[in-house]
C-alpha positions in Angstrom: 15.3 -11.5 1.1 12.1 -12.7 3.2 8.8 -12.4 1.6 6.5 -10.1 3.5 2.9 -8.7 3.3 2.8 -5.3 2.1 0.1 -2.7 1.2 -0.1 -0.9 -2.1 -1.3 2.8 -2.5 -4.5 1.5 -3.3 -4.7 -0.3 0.1 -4.4 -3.8 -1.4 -2.4 -6.5 0.5 0.3 -8.1 -1.7 3.3 -10.4 -1.1 6.5 -8.4 -1.6 10.2 -9.1 -1.0 11.8 -7.2 1.8 14.6 -4.9 0.8 16.1 -4.8 4.3 16.0 -6.8 7.5 18.0 -5.7 10.7 18.5 -7.3 14.3 16.5 -5.5 16.9 17.4 -7.6 19.9 15.0 -9.5 22.1 11.6 -7.7 22.5 8.2 -8.9 23.7 5.8 -10.1 21.0 2.2 -8.9 21.3 -0.9 -10.6 19.8 -3.6 -8.5 18.1 -6.9 -10.5 17.8 -9.3 -9.2 15.2 -13.0 -9.5 15.5 -13.1 -12.0 12.8 -10.8 -14.4 14.8 -7.7 -13.6 12.8 -4.5 -12.8 14.8 -1.3 -10.8 14.3 1.8 -11.4 16.2 4.2 -8.4 16.4 6.4 -6.2 18.5 4.8 -3.1 20.0 6.4 -0.7 17.7 5.3 -2.7 14.6 3.2 -0.4 12.1 -0.5 -1.4 11.9 -3.1 0.0 9.3 -6.5 -0.2 11.1 -8.0 2.1 8.3 -7.9 5.5 9.7 -4.1 5.9 8.9 -0.9 4.1 10.1 -0.3 3.5 13.9 2.0 1.4 15.9 0.5 -1.7 17.7 0.9 -0.1 21.3 -1.1 2.8 20.2 -4.2 0.6 19.7 -6.9 0.2 22.5 -9.5 -2.6 23.0 -12.2 -1.8 21.1 -10.7 0.3 18.4 -12.3 -0.4 15.0 -11.2 -0.2 11.5 -13.2 -0.1 8.3 -16.0 -2.9 7.8 -15.3 -4.7 4.7 
């Protein structure tokens, strides 16, 4: 089982073991660049938590903002 990053109900990022993986075929990979310079590479349907609830990557728009830490 691969290790992944997950979020607890308290919105903390933790390392977890994936309970299931499956093939989804070949899909385009997008790159989301955060204001601080970090980036996330994922498929368009990957779930993202920008701070106002869960969304999929393709629903985000340039300039969307999450919470400020």
